[in-house]
C-alpha positions in Angstrom: -17.1 66.1 -56.6 -15.3 68.8 -57.9 -16.8 71.9 -58.3 -16.1 75.6 -59.3 -16.9 77.7 -56.5 -17.9 82.0 -56.7 -15.7 82.9 -53.4 -16.6 86.9 -53.7 -17.8 89.1 -56.0 -15.6 90.1 -58.8 -13.7 89.3 -61.9 -13.0 85.5 -62.7 -10.0 85.0 -60.2 -12.9 84.6 -58.1 -13.6 81.1 -59.5 -11.9 78.6 -57.9 -11.6 75.0 -58.9 -12.4 72.9 -55.6 -13.0 69.7 -54.1 -16.1 69.8 -51.7 -18.6 67.1 -50.6 -21.2 65.7 -53.1 -24.9 66.5 -52.7 -27.2 64.4 -51.1 -31.0 63.1 -52.1 -32.9 65.0 -49.6 -36.6 65.1 -50.8 -38.6 62.1 -51.7 -39.0 63.7 -55.5 -34.9 64.8 -55.6 -33.0 63.2 -58.3 -28.9 62.9 -58.3 -27.8 63.9 -61.9 -24.2 63.1 -62.6 -23.3 66.5 -64.8 -21.7 65.9 -68.3 -21.8 69.4 -69.6 -22.9 73.0 -68.0 -24.2 76.1 -70.3 -22.4 79.4 -69.7 -24.9 82.6 -69.8 -23.8 86.5 -69.4 -26.6 85.8 -66.4 -23.2 83.8 -65.2 -20.6 86.6 -65.3 -22.9 89.4 -63.6 -23.9 86.7 -61.0 -20.1 86.4 -60.4 -19.3 90.3 -60.5 -22.0 91.2 -57.9 -21.5 87.5 -56.1 -25.0 86.2 -56.5 -28.3 87.1 -55.6 -27.2 86.2 -52.1 -23.8 87.8 -51.6 -23.4 87.3 -48.1 -23.9 83.3 -48.5 -20.2 82.8 -50.6 -19.3 80.7 -51.6 -21.7 79.2 -54.3 -21.4 77.2 -57.6 -22.8 79.5 -60.9 -24.2 78.1 -63.9 -28.1 77.4 -64.5 -27.9 75.2 -67.4 -27.1 71.3 -67.4 -27.2 68.3 -69.0 -26.2 64.9 -67.7 -27.3 61.3 -66.4 -29.6 60.4 -63.7 -27.5 58.4 -61.2 -29.9 58.1 -58.2 -33.6 58.8 -57.2 -35.5 59.9 -54.4 -38.5 57.0 -53.2 -41.2 59.0 -54.5 -39.8 59.7 -57.9 -41.6 58.5 -60.8 -40.6 60.3 -64.5 -37.1 59.2 -64.2 -34.9 56.3 -63.1 -31.1 55.7 -63.1 -29.5 55.8 -66.5 -32.3 58.4 -68.2 -30.2 61.6 -69.8 -32.1 64.6 -69.1 -31.2 68.4 -69.8 -32.5 71.5 -67.5 -32.8 74.8 -65.9 -31.9 74.8 -62.3 -30.1 76.5 -59.3 -26.7 78.9 -60.1 -28.2 82.3 -58.6 -26.8 80.9 -54.9 -28.9 80.3 -52.2 -30.3 77.0 -52.0 -30.3 75.8 -55.2 -26.9 74.4 -56.3 -25.3 75.3 -59.7 -24.3 73.6 -62.4 -20.0 73.9 -63.0 -20.0 70.4 -61.1 -19.8 66.9 -61.1 -22.7 66.2 -59.3 -25.9 68.0 -58.6 -29.5 67.4 -56.9 -32.9 68.7 -58.4 -36.7 67.8 -58.3 -38.0 65.5 -60.8 -40.5 68.2 -62.2 -37.4 70.6 -62.9 -36.1 67.5 -65.3 -36.6 67.2 -69.0 -35.1 64.4 -71.2 -32.6 65.2 -73.6 -33.4 66.3 -76.3 -32.3 62.0 -78.5 -30.4 64.1 -81.4 -28.3 66.6 -79.4 -24.8 65.7 -77.6 -24.5 66.4 -73.6 -22.5 69.7 -74.6 -25.2 70.8 -77.0 -28.2 70.3 -74.8 -26.9 71.8 -72.0 -26.7 75.0 -74.5 -30.3 75.2 -74.9 -32.5 75.6 -71.6 -31.7 79.5 -71.2 -31.9 81.0 -74.1 -34.8 78.5 -75.4 -37.2 79.4 -72.0 -36.2 83.1 -73.0 -37.2 82.9 -76.3 -40.1 81.1 -75.8 -41.6 83.2 -72.6 -40.6 85.8 -74.9 -42.5 85.6 -78.1 -45.8 83.1 -76.4 -46.1 84.5 -72.8 -45.3 88.2 -73.0 -45.9 88.6 -76.7 -49.2 85.8 -78.2 -47.2 84.8 -81.1 -49.1 82.7 -84.2 -48.9 82.1 -87.7 -48.6 85.2 -90.0 -47.3 87.6 -87.5 -44.1 89.4 -88.3 -41.1 89.6 -85.9 -38.1 91.8 -85.7 -35.5 89.8 -83.7 -32.1 91.8 -82.9 -29.1 90.4 -82.6 -30.0 87.1 -84.8 -26.8 85.1 -85.2 -26.4 85.7 -81.6 -27.3 83.2 -78.3 -31.1 84.0 -77.6 -31.3 85.4 -81.1 -30.5 82.5 -83.4 -32.9 80.2 -80.8 -35.6 82.9 -81.4 -35.2 83.3 -85.6 -36.1 79.8 -85.2 -39.1 79.4 -82.5 -40.6 82.2 -84.6 -39.9 80.5 -88.1 -41.1 77.6 -87.2 -44.7 79.6 -85.7 -45.6 80.5 -88.7 -44.4 83.9 -88.7 -42.2 86.2 -91.1 -38.8 87.0 -89.4 -36.4 89.9 -89.6 -33.4 89.9 -87.6 -30.7 92.7 -86.8 -27.2 91.6 -87.7 -23.5 93.2 -88.4 -22.0 91.4 -91.1 -22.6 89.3 -94.3 -20.9 85.9 -92.3 -23.6 86.4 -89.6 -26.4 87.2 -92.6 -25.7 84.1 -94.5 -26.1 82.2 -90.9 -29.1 83.7 -89.7 -31.1 83.2 -93.2 -29.3 79.4 -92.8 -31.4 78.8 -90.0 -34.9 80.8 -91.3 -34.5 84.6 -91.1 -36.6 85.9 -93.9 -35.1 89.1 -94.1 -31.2 90.1 -92.6 -31.0 93.6 -92.0 -27.3 95.1 -91.2 -27.4 97.5 -88.5 -23.9 99.0 -88.9 -24.8 99.7 -93.0 -28.4 100.6 -92.7 -30.7 102.3 -90.5 -33.1 99.1 -89.2 -36.7 101.1 -88.3 -36.3 102.1 -92.1 -35.2 98.5 -93.4 -37.9 97.6 -91.7 -41.0 100.2 -92.9 -39.7 99.8 -96.4 -40.4 96.0 -96.3 -43.9 95.8 -94.2 -45.5 98.6 -96.7 -44.8 101.2 -93.6 -46.5 99.2 -91.4 -43.8 98.0 -88.8 -43.9 94.4 -87.4 -46.3 92.6 -84.7 -43.7 92.5 -82.0 -39.9 93.6 -81.6 -38.0 90.7 -79.8 -34.8 93.0 -78.1 -32.1 91.4 -76.7 -29.6 94.1 -77.3 -31.2 96.6 -74.8 -29.9 99.9 -74.2 -30.8 102.4 -77.1 -31.8 99.7 -79.3 -35.4 99.2 -77.0 -36.4 102.5 -77.2 -35.5 103.1 -81.1 -37.4 100.2 -81.7 -40.8 101.6 -81.0 -41.0 103.2 -85.0 -40.3 99.9 -86.0 -43.4 97.8 -84.6 -46.5 98.3 -85.5 -49.8 100.5 -84.0 -51.0 98.2 -81.5 -47.7 96.8 -81.6 -45.1 94.7 -79.1 -41.9 95.2 -77.9 -40.1 93.1 -75.2 -36.9 93.6 -74.4 -34.3 91.5 -71.5 -32.7 94.7 -70.7 -34.0 97.9 -68.4 -36.7 99.9 -69.9 -35.1 103.7 -69.7 -35.7 105.8 -72.6 -36.7 109.8 -72.7 -39.9 111.6 -72.4 -39.9 111.9 -76.0 -39.3 108.2 -76.6 -42.4 107.6 -74.3 -44.6 109.9 -76.0 -43.3 107.7 -79.5 -44.1 104.5 -77.7 -47.8 106.0 -76.1 -48.8 107.4 -79.7 -48.0 104.4 -81.2 -50.2 102.1 -78.3 -47.2 99.8 -78.0 -47.4 97.4 -75.2 -43.5 97.1 -73.4 -42.5 94.2 -71.3 -39.9 92.6 -69.9 -38.8 89.0 -70.2 -36.7 87.3 -67.4 -36.7 83.4 -67.3 -35.3 83.3 -64.0 -38.4 84.7 -62.0 -40.0 81.2 -61.4 -36.9 80.0 -59.9 -36.1 83.3 -58.0 -39.4 83.1 -56.2 -40.1 79.6 -56.0 -42.8 79.5 -57.8 -43.2 75.3 -58.4 -46.1 75.9 -60.8 -44.3 78.4 -63.3 -41.3 75.9 -63.2 -43.1 72.6 -63.6 -44.6 74.7 -67.4 -41.1 75.7 -68.0 -40.2 72.2 -68.0 -42.9 71.6 -70.3 -41.3 74.3 -72.7 -37.9 72.1 -72.6 -39.6 69.0 -73.6 -41.4 71.2 -76.4 -37.9 72.2 -77.3 -36.7 68.8 -77.7 -39.7 67.8 -79.6 -38.7 70.1 -82.0 -35.0 69.6 -82.1 -35.5 66.2 -83.0 -37.9 66.8 -85.6 -35.0 68.8 -87.3 -36.8 71.9 -86.8 -34.5 73.8 -84.7 -30.7 73.4 -85.0 -28.2 74.0 -82.1 -24.4 74.8 -82.2 -22.0 75.0 -80.1 -18.6 76.9 -80.7 -16.5 76.4 -77.6 -16.1 73.6 -74.9 -14.1 74.3 -71.8 -13.1 71.9 -69.2 -13.8 73.0 -65.1 -10.6 74.1 -65.0 -11.1 77.4 -67.9 -14.0 78.2 -67.3 -12.6 81.6 -66.3 -11.4 81.4 -69.9 -15.2 80.9 -70.8 -16.0 83.8 -69.0 -13.7 86.1 -70.7 -15.1 85.0 -73.9 -19.2 85.3 -73.0 -18.4 88.5 -70.9 -16.9 90.2 -74.1 -19.7 89.9 -75.8 -19.5 86.6 -77.9 -20.9 83.2 -78.1 
């Protein structure tokens, strides 16, 4: 099969399209999937830079999001059969699990979900990581309820636009930060109640004005850096702030969070795969099944703006590394 191999830590010149042996079914519950599309996320270029989680075990195949058709199944597989269309999150970090910049992959049946019927393979492959990240942030790190208020930073971005829709479908009032009128129109179209152009206004002041000085129940920070600590005053007293980035802030900012009695948390949906937590991964499969239900019900819209062939993966990395979707 053809696959893009990461042969060393560094730039996109470390990505090579090669002919490699087809993967084989090894476990009784393994499924062989012919990939039709692989999603690309910021974690891909970050892992490329350092050689994956196991730089001493190169080369590796990147890409943790995939969609395709079942080509063969192990003896004890019960959930899928040959010809089924599936999508999933698996591999791409190095180590034992192959990534999805390839034509074929093998995956345990419990980590596969039926592809949303209303999506193309390309659209489906763009969903898993961003969906799991947004879902876990809102429902696991925080317990989102109907009637809650949510501030999603970067609501027109890859994770942000899914988070806006998930929160809205759960009955929350959604605030989001954007950087242009065009992005505001997009965010409003997918359900955001209030769009705040952070280039033109102070988002904390805007949130407080819109919430009668209270702030929101939960802030979801997909941007990181100073945005995380700057968000503390926008959260309600006893509120929650969840981030995808490192938690770094000054002593004064820590004091502000403590005074407001805020709970702060990380979100990294890679954790169950990294630590080989089977039950947690099965739970993530359930999240993808819920995603398919909501997507096919028309409650969540999926957008793809760029599609590349395997031999153009360096161009795709350049786009995502440049901060674009």
